[in-house]
Biopython code that builds the backbone (N, CA, C, O; Angstrom):
import numpy as np
from Bio.PDB.StructureBuilder import StructureBuilder

atoms = [
    (1, "MET", "N", (-0.013, 4.565, 3.908)),
    (1, "MET", "CA", (-1.379, 4.226, 3.338)),
    (1, "MET", "C", (-1.262, 3.206, 2.035)),
    (1, "MET", "O", (-0.790, 3.671, 0.998)),
    (2, "ASP", "N", (-1.761, 1.575, 2.085)),
    (2, "ASP", "CA", (-1.956, 0.721, 1.065)),
    (2, "ASP", "C", (-1.943, 1.029, 0.072)),
    (2, "ASP", "O", (-1.880, 2.255, 0.166)),
    (3, "ASN", "N", (-1.969, 0.615, -1.628)),
    (3, "ASN", "CA", (-2.156, 0.652, -2.496)),
    (3, "ASN", "C", (-4.454, 0.243, -2.278)),
    (3, "ASN", "O", (-5.309, 0.895, -2.878)),
    (4, "HIS", "N", (-4.757, -0.964, -1.271)),
    (4, "HIS", "CA", (-6.203, -1.213, -1.394)),
    (4, "HIS", "C", (-6.821, -0.167, -0.960)),
    (4, "HIS", "O", (-8.038, -0.269, -1.108)),
    (5, "GLN", "N", (-6.272, 1.385, -0.194)),
    (5, "GLN", "CA", (-6.797, 2.569, 0.295)),
    (5, "GLN", "C", (-6.591, 3.639, -0.141)),
    (5, "GLN", "O", (-6.911, 4.788, 0.161)),
    (6, "GLU", "N", (-5.702, 2.912, -1.309)),
    (6, "GLU", "CA", (-5.825, 3.832, -1.951)),
    (6, "GLU", "C", (-6.809, 4.781, -2.976)),
    (6, "GLU", "O", (-7.709, 3.984, -3.241)),
    (7, "SER", "N", (-7.080, 5.861, -3.590)),
    (7, "SER", "CA", (-8.056, 5.940, -4.709)),
    (7, "SER", "C", (-7.787, 5.360, -5.966)),
    (7, "SER", "O", (-6.708, 5.809, -6.355)),
    (8, "GLN", "N", (-8.226, 4.638, -6.712)),
    (8, "GLN", "CA", (-7.495, 3.850, -8.169)),
    (8, "GLN", "C", (-8.892, 4.174, -9.296)),
    (8, "GLN", "O", (-9.764, 3.381, -9.650)),
    (9, "PRO", "N", (-8.765, 5.190, -9.561)),
    (9, "PRO", "CA", (-9.755, 5.697, -10.787)),
    (9, "PRO", "C", (-10.458, 4.986, -12.192)),
    (9, "PRO", "O", (-11.536, 5.018, -12.787)),
    (10, "ASN", "N", (-8.751, 4.145, -12.348)),
    (10, "ASN", "CA", (-8.291, 3.467, -13.289)),
    (10, "ASN", "C", (-8.481, 1.784, -13.599)),
    (10, "ASN", "O", (-8.430, 1.037, -14.577)),
    (11, "ASN", "N", (-8.728, 1.683, -12.146)),
    (11, "ASN", "CA", (-8.618, 0.196, -11.746)),
    (11, "ASN", "C", (-10.650, -0.170, -11.921)),
    (11, "ASN", "O", (-11.365, 0.485, -11.162)),
    (12, "PRO", "N", (-11.408, -1.266, -12.991)),
    (12, "PRO", "CA", (-12.213, -1.515, -13.064)),
    (12, "PRO", "C", (-13.016, -1.864, -11.599)),
    (12, "PRO", "O", (-14.131, -1.578, -11.163)),
    (13, "LEU", "N", (-11.729, -2.719, -11.017)),
    (13, "LEU", "CA", (-12.134, -3.665, -9.861)),
    (13, "LEU", "C", (-12.293, -2.834, -8.862)),
    (13, "LEU", "O", (-13.039, -3.234, -7.968)),
    (14, "HIS", "N", (-11.633, -1.390, -8.691)),
    (14, "HIS", "CA", (-11.972, -1.108, -7.876)),
    (14, "HIS", "C", (-13.679, -0.674, -6.641)),
    (14, "HIS", "O", (-14.416, 0.069, -7.289)),
    (15, "GLY", "N", (-13.751, -0.710, -6.473)),
    (15, "GLY", "CA", (-14.902, -0.371, -4.400)),
    (15, "GLY", "C", (-16.159, -2.222, -5.796)),
    (15, "GLY", "O", (-17.384, -2.274, -5.690)),
    (16, "VAL", "N", (-15.666, -2.888, -6.415)),
    (16, "VAL", "CA", (-15.986, -3.619, -6.532)),
    (16, "VAL", "C", (-16.352, -5.177, -5.706)),
    (16, "VAL", "O", (-15.288, -5.768, -5.517)),
    (17, "ARG", "N", (-17.365, -5.848, -5.264)),
    (17, "ARG", "CA", (-17.386, -6.755, -4.150)),
    (17, "ARG", "C", (-17.149, -8.210, -5.044)),
    (17, "ARG", "O", (-17.807, -8.334, -6.077)),
    (18, "LEU", "N", (-15.982, -9.569, -4.543)),
    (18, "LEU", "CA", (-16.765, -10.016, -5.197)),
    (18, "LEU", "C", (-17.381, -11.240, -4.917)),
    (18, "LEU", "O", (-17.035, -12.418, -4.999)),
    (19, "ILE", "N", (-18.603, -10.514, -4.488)),
    (19, "ILE", "CA", (-19.479, -11.720, -3.923)),
    (19, "ILE", "C", (-20.866, -11.265, -5.634)),
    (19, "ILE", "O", (-21.722, -12.002, -6.124)),
    (20, "ASP", "N", (-20.407, -9.576, -6.089)),
    (20, "ASP", "CA", (-20.972, -8.730, -6.976)),
    (20, "ASP", "C", (-20.326, -9.223, -8.468)),
    (20, "ASP", "O", (-20.840, -9.200, -9.587)),
    (21, "ILE", "N", (-19.358, -9.553, -8.146)),
    (21, "ILE", "CA", (-18.310, -10.081, -9.528)),
    (21, "ILE", "C", (-19.307, -11.594, -9.471)),
    (21, "ILE", "O", (-19.954, -11.725, -10.510)),
    (22, "LEU", "N", (-19.473, -12.461, -8.686)),
    (22, "LEU", "CA", (-19.507, -13.823, -8.599)),
    (22, "LEU", "C", (-21.420, -13.860, -9.428)),
    (22, "LEU", "O", (-21.996, -14.788, -9.997)),
    (23, "GLU", "N", (-21.776, -12.774, -9.202)),
    (23, "GLU", "CA", (-23.536, -12.687, -9.260)),
    (23, "GLU", "C", (-23.340, -12.574, -10.467)),
    (23, "GLU", "O", (-23.630, -13.533, -11.182)),
    (24, "ASP", "N", (-22.787, -11.362, -11.057)),
    (24, "ASP", "CA", (-22.454, -10.807, -12.625)),
    (24, "ASP", "C", (-22.497, -12.506, -13.488)),
    (24, "ASP", "O", (-23.235, -13.099, -14.274)),
    (25, "LEU", "N", (-21.133, -12.768, -12.705)),
    (25, "LEU", "CA", (-20.623, -13.979, -14.253)),
    (25, "LEU", "C", (-21.380, -14.754, -14.173)),
    (25, "LEU", "O", (-21.555, -15.242, -15.289)),
    (26, "VAL", "N", (-22.422, -15.511, -12.929)),
    (26, "VAL", "CA", (-23.452, -16.680, -12.826)),
    (26, "VAL", "C", (-24.471, -15.909, -13.897)),
    (26, "VAL", "O", (-24.664, -16.238, -15.067)),
    (27, "GLU", "N", (-24.924, -15.067, -13.355)),
    (27, "GLU", "CA", (-25.834, -14.735, -14.242)),
    (27, "GLU", "C", (-25.657, -14.122, -15.964)),
    (27, "GLU", "O", (-26.630, -14.158, -16.718)),
    (28, "GLU", "N", (-24.271, -13.566, -16.436)),
    (28, "GLU", "CA", (-24.238, -13.998, -17.579)),
    (28, "GLU", "C", (-23.756, -14.722, -18.390)),
    (28, "GLU", "O", (-23.685, -14.609, -19.614)),
    (29, "HIS", "N", (-23.348, -15.628, -17.596)),
    (29, "HIS", "CA", (-22.542, -17.231, -18.361)),
    (29, "HIS", "C", (-22.922, -18.122, -17.718)),
    (29, "HIS", "O", (-23.079, -19.210, -18.272)),
    (30, "GLY", "N", (-23.269, -17.929, -15.984)),
    (30, "GLY", "CA", (-23.616, -19.564, -15.824)),
    (30, "GLY", "C", (-22.080, -20.515, -15.506)),
    (30, "GLY", "O", (-20.949, -20.322, -15.951)),
    (31, "TRP", "N", (-22.586, -21.557, -14.578)),
    (31, "TRP", "CA", (-22.346, -21.673, -14.202)),
    (31, "TRP", "C", (-21.148, -22.793, -14.638)),
    (31, "TRP", "O", (-20.032, -23.134, -14.245)),
    (32, "GLU", "N", (-21.885, -23.058, -15.455)),
    (32, "GLU", "CA", (-20.550, -24.520, -16.181)),
    (32, "GLU", "C", (-20.313, -23.759, -17.068)),
    (32, "GLU", "O", (-19.095, -23.731, -16.890)),
    (33, "TYR", "N", (-20.545, -22.792, -18.285)),
    (33, "TYR", "CA", (-19.337, -22.003, -18.722)),
    (33, "TYR", "C", (-18.009, -21.391, -17.363)),
    (33, "TYR", "O", (-16.880, -21.846, -17.545)),
    (34, "MET", "N", (-18.110, -20.851, -16.664)),
    (34, "MET", "CA", (-17.321, -20.969, -15.809)),
    (34, "MET", "C", (-16.022, -21.997, -15.425)),
    (34, "MET", "O", (-14.804, -21.947, -15.591)),
    (35, "GLY", "N", (-16.984, -22.963, -14.811)),
    (35, "GLY", "CA", (-16.004, -24.623, -14.531)),
    (35, "GLY", "C", (-14.721, -24.498, -15.729)),
    (35, "GLY", "O", (-13.510, -24.418, -15.524)),
    (36, "GLU", "N", (-15.690, -24.518, -17.428)),
    (36, "GLU", "CA", (-14.853, -24.508, -18.691)),
    (36, "GLU", "C", (-13.532, -23.335, -18.445)),
    (36, "GLU", "O", (-12.365, -23.728, -18.410)),
    (37, "ARG", "N", (-13.871, -21.970, -18.296)),
    (37, "ARG", "CA", (-13.114, -21.337, -18.274)),
    (37, "ARG", "C", (-11.915, -21.210, -16.826)),
    (37, "ARG", "O", (-10.783, -20.730, -16.885)),
    (38, "ILE", "N", (-12.523, -21.737, -15.731)),
    (38, "ILE", "CA", (-11.492, -22.126, -14.668)),
    (38, "ILE", "C", (-11.814, -23.171, -14.016)),
    (38, "ILE", "O", (-12.872, -23.171, -13.386)),
    (39, "ASN", "N", (-10.933, -24.348, -14.023)),
    (39, "ASN", "CA", (-11.499, -25.874, -13.627)),
    (39, "ASN", "C", (-11.170, -25.768, -12.108)),
    (39, "ASN", "O", (-10.185, -26.331, -11.630)),
    (40, "ILE", "N", (-11.822, -25.209, -11.552)),
    (40, "ILE", "CA", (-12.339, -25.067, -9.868)),
    (40, "ILE", "C", (-13.442, -26.053, -9.367)),
    (40, "ILE", "O", (-14.479, -26.142, -10.024)),
    (41, "ARG", "N", (-13.282, -26.738, -8.326)),
    (41, "ARG", "CA", (-14.344, -27.416, -7.749)),
    (41, "ARG", "C", (-15.454, -26.985, -7.483)),
    (41, "ARG", "O", (-16.427, -27.708, -7.698)),
    (42, "CYS", "N", (-15.621, -25.682, -6.938)),
    (42, "CYS", "CA", (-16.603, -24.566, -6.454)),
    (42, "CYS", "C", (-17.216, -24.503, -7.594)),
    (42, "CYS", "O", (-18.388, -24.188, -7.387)),
    (43, "PHE", "N", (-16.951, -24.681, -8.938)),
    (43, "PHE", "CA", (-17.687, -23.695, -10.137)),
    (43, "PHE", "C", (-18.343, -25.204, -11.250)),
    (43, "PHE", "O", (-19.043, -25.173, -12.262)),
    (44, "THR", "N", (-17.720, -26.413, -10.476)),
    (44, "THR", "CA", (-18.092, -27.488, -11.517)),
    (44, "THR", "C", (-18.724, -28.517, -10.357)),
    (44, "THR", "O", (-19.458, -29.345, -10.894)),
    (45, "HIS", "N", (-18.636, -28.671, -9.004)),
    (45, "HIS", "CA", (-19.349, -29.727, -8.558)),
    (45, "HIS", "C", (-19.690, -28.890, -7.462)),
    (45, "HIS", "O", (-19.055, -28.410, -6.523)),
    (46, "ASN", "N", (-21.740, -28.819, -8.125)),
    (46, "ASN", "CA", (-22.828, -28.172, -6.643)),
    (46, "ASN", "C", (-22.017, -26.802, -6.345)),
    (46, "ASN", "O", (-21.598, -26.642, -5.199)),
    (47, "PRO", "N", (-21.790, -25.863, -7.268)),
    (47, "PRO", "CA", (-21.737, -24.661, -7.766)),
    (47, "PRO", "C", (-22.525, -23.491, -6.937)),
    (47, "PRO", "O", (-23.588, -23.027, -7.349)),
    (48, "SER", "N", (-22.075, -23.184, -6.072)),
    (48, "SER", "CA", (-22.899, -22.238, -5.064)),
    (48, "SER", "C", (-22.290, -20.804, -4.994)),
    (48, "SER", "O", (-21.175, -20.672, -5.498)),
    (49, "ILE", "N", (-22.788, -19.889, -4.521)),
    (49, "ILE", "CA", (-22.088, -18.304, -4.653)),
    (49, "ILE", "C", (-21.161, -18.837, -3.154)),
    (49, "ILE", "O", (-19.935, -18.926, -3.227)),
    (50, "LYS", "N", (-21.625, -19.042, -2.328)),
    (50, "LYS", "CA", (-20.984, -19.082, -0.764)),
    (50, "LYS", "C", (-20.060, -20.035, -1.513)),
    (50, "LYS", "O", (-19.093, -19.519, -2.074)),
    (51, "SER", "N", (-20.226, -21.386, -1.602)),
    (51, "SER", "CA", (-18.753, -22.093, -1.311)),
    (51, "SER", "C", (-17.498, -21.899, -2.258)),
    (51, "SER", "O", (-16.392, -22.407, -2.075)),
    (52, "SER", "N", (-18.006, -20.768, -3.689)),
    (52, "SER", "CA", (-17.057, -19.956, -4.494)),
    (52, "SER", "C", (-16.380, -18.921, -3.285)),
    (52, "SER", "O", (-15.210, -18.807, -2.918)),
    (53, "LEU", "N", (-17.077, -18.530, -3.033)),
    (53, "LEU", "CA", (-17.106, -16.957, -2.166)),
    (53, "LEU", "C", (-15.885, -17.287, -0.979)),
    (53, "LEU", "O", (-14.988, -16.511, -0.652)),
    (54, "LYS", "N", (-16.220, -19.189, -0.238)),
    (54, "LYS", "CA", (-14.792, -19.604, 0.806)),
    (54, "LYS", "C", (-13.931, -19.910, -0.272)),
    (54, "LYS", "O", (-12.786, -19.512, -0.057)),
    (55, "PHE", "N", (-14.057, -20.379, -1.168)),
    (55, "PHE", "CA", (-12.462, -20.788, -1.417)),
    (55, "PHE", "C", (-11.940, -19.856, -2.362)),
    (55, "PHE", "O", (-10.731, -19.903, -2.589)),
    (56, "LEU", "N", (-12.683, -18.975, -2.980)),
    (56, "LEU", "CA", (-11.909, -17.611, -3.736)),
    (56, "LEU", "C", (-11.147, -16.498, -2.685)),
    (56, "LEU", "O", (-10.223, -15.771, -3.049)),
    (57, "ARG", "N", (-11.769, -16.516, -1.199)),
    (57, "ARG", "CA", (-10.886, -15.791, -0.764)),
    (57, "ARG", "C", (-9.892, -16.822, 0.064)),
    (57, "ARG", "O", (-8.824, -16.427, 0.532)),
    (58, "LYS", "N", (-10.132, -17.526, 0.132)),
    (58, "LYS", "CA", (-8.050, -18.480, 0.127)),
    (58, "LYS", "C", (-7.425, -18.458, -0.723)),
    (58, "LYS", "O", (-6.228, -18.439, -0.438)),
    (59, "GLU", "N", (-7.744, -18.448, -2.138)),
    (59, "GLU", "CA", (-6.608, -18.625, -3.041)),
    (59, "GLU", "C", (-6.814, -17.221, -3.969)),
    (59, "GLU", "O", (-7.746, -16.575, -4.447)),
    (60, "ASP", "N", (-5.674, -17.185, -3.923)),
    (60, "ASP", "CA", (-5.953, -15.586, -4.461)),
    (60, "ASP", "C", (-5.105, -16.026, -6.435)),
    (60, "ASP", "O", (-5.371, -15.507, -7.519)),
    (61, "TRP", "N", (-4.338, -16.885, -6.163)),
    (61, "TRP", "CA", (-4.644, -17.699, -7.942)),
    (61, "TRP", "C", (-6.101, -17.764, -8.544)),
    (61, "TRP", "O", (-6.385, -17.484, -9.709)),
    (62, "ALA", "N", (-6.790, -18.090, -7.775)),
    (62, "ALA", "CA", (-8.273, -18.583, -8.150)),
    (62, "ALA", "C", (-9.240, -17.247, -8.417)),
    (62, "ALA", "O", (-10.236, -17.286, -9.139)),
    (63, "ARG", "N", (-8.679, -15.820, -7.570)),
    (63, "ARG", "CA", (-9.489, -14.749, -7.391)),
    (63, "ARG", "C", (-8.984, -14.387, -8.776)),
    (63, "ARG", "O", (-9.727, -14.479, -9.753)),
    (64, "LYS", "N", (-7.667, -13.957, -8.870)),
    (64, "LYS", "CA", (-7.403, -13.072, -10.243)),
    (64, "LYS", "C", (-8.010, -13.915, -11.368)),
    (64, "LYS", "O", (-8.853, -13.332, -12.050)),
    (65, "LYS", "N", (-7.718, -15.233, -11.691)),
    (65, "LYS", "CA", (-8.511, -15.519, -12.506)),
    (65, "LYS", "C", (-10.294, -15.387, -12.766)),
    (65, "LYS", "O", (-10.969, -15.377, -13.796)),
    (66, "VAL", "N", (-10.518, -15.329, -11.843)),
    (66, "VAL", "CA", (-12.813, -14.920, -12.205)),
    (66, "VAL", "C", (-12.246, -13.275, -12.431)),
    (66, "VAL", "O", (-12.948, -12.640, -13.218)),
    (67, "GLU", "N", (-11.161, -12.578, -11.886)),
    (67, "GLU", "CA", (-11.415, -11.019, -11.740)),
    (67, "GLU", "C", (-11.357, -10.673, -13.088)),
    (67, "GLU", "O", (-12.034, -9.709, -13.443)),
    (68, "GLU", "N", (-10.324, -11.584, -14.347)),
    (68, "GLU", "CA", (-9.481, -11.834, -15.542)),
    (68, "GLU", "C", (-11.128, -11.909, -16.466)),
    (68, "GLU", "O", (-11.461, -11.441, -17.555)),
    (69, "LEU", "N", (-11.784, -12.620, -15.561)),
    (69, "LEU", "CA", (-13.085, -13.254, -16.697)),
    (69, "LEU", "C", (-13.579, -12.125, -16.347)),
    (69, "LEU", "O", (-13.436, -11.373, -17.311)),
    (70, "TYR", "N", (-14.145, -11.522, -15.394)),
    (70, "TYR", "CA", (-15.031, -10.269, -14.899)),
    (70, "TYR", "C", (-14.841, -9.305, -16.260)),
    (70, "TYR", "O", (-15.732, -9.050, -17.071)),
    (71, "LEU", "N", (-13.580, -8.879, -16.298)),
    (71, "LEU", "CA", (-12.753, -7.755, -16.449)),
    (71, "LEU", "C", (-13.344, -7.725, -18.341)),
    (71, "LEU", "O", (-13.899, -6.774, -18.891)),
    (72, "LYS", "N", (-12.828, -9.678, -19.255)),
    (72, "LYS", "CA", (-13.254, -9.247, -20.001)),
    (72, "LYS", "C", (-14.721, -9.626, -20.355)),
    (72, "LYS", "O", (-15.054, -9.325, -21.502)),
    (73, "SER", "N", (-15.787, -10.315, -19.469)),
    (73, "SER", "CA", (-16.936, -9.800, -19.885)),
    (73, "SER", "C", (-17.337, -8.663, -20.055)),
    (73, "SER", "O", (-18.188, -8.287, -20.861)),
    (74, "LEU", "N", (-16.437, -7.735, -18.913)),
    (74, "LEU", "CA", (-16.697, -6.475, -19.168)),
    (74, "LEU", "C", (-16.950, -5.540, -20.617)),
    (74, "LEU", "O", (-17.795, -4.735, -21.007)),
    (75, "ARG", "N", (-15.335, -6.330, -21.308)),
    (75, "ARG", "CA", (-15.466, -5.490, -22.132)),
    (75, "ARG", "C", (-15.954, -5.751, -23.566)),
    (75, "ARG", "O", (-15.855, -5.155, -24.638)),
    (76, "ARG", "N", (-16.754, -7.358, -22.964)),
    (76, "ARG", "CA", (-17.941, -7.712, -24.367)),
    (76, "ARG", "C", (-18.786, -6.702, -24.719)),
    (76, "ARG", "O", (-19.221, -6.458, -25.845)),
    (77, "ARG", "N", (-19.001, -6.113, -23.668)),
    (77, "ARG", "CA", (-19.903, -5.827, -23.186)),
    (77, "ARG", "C", (-21.026, -4.654, -23.958)),
    (77, "ARG", "O", (-22.069, -4.331, -23.388)),
]
sb = StructureBuilder()
sb.init_structure("model")
sb.init_model(0)
sb.init_chain("A")
sb.init_seg("    ")
for serial, (resi, resn, name, xyz) in enumerate(atoms, 1):
    if name == "N":
        sb.init_residue(resn, " ", resi, " ")
    sb.init_atom(name, np.array(xyz, "f"), 0.0, 1.0, " ", f" {name:<3s}", serial, name[0])
structure = sb.get_structure()
């Protein structure tokens, strides 16, 4: 069994879907803020959840940056 299937009680991202992370960040901060923090086209040019999900599922480096932004956002609340 790999790490993704094991229980991860101390991982705040465990069980959180990428779409939920994106929707939360957009609601909390908006696309402009996200584009300033993570300069990727799917946040800065005609942003949408659909285009962002497509890109983030292909690019692990970008997904990690979004997850880090989400965790920082959670800590501030």
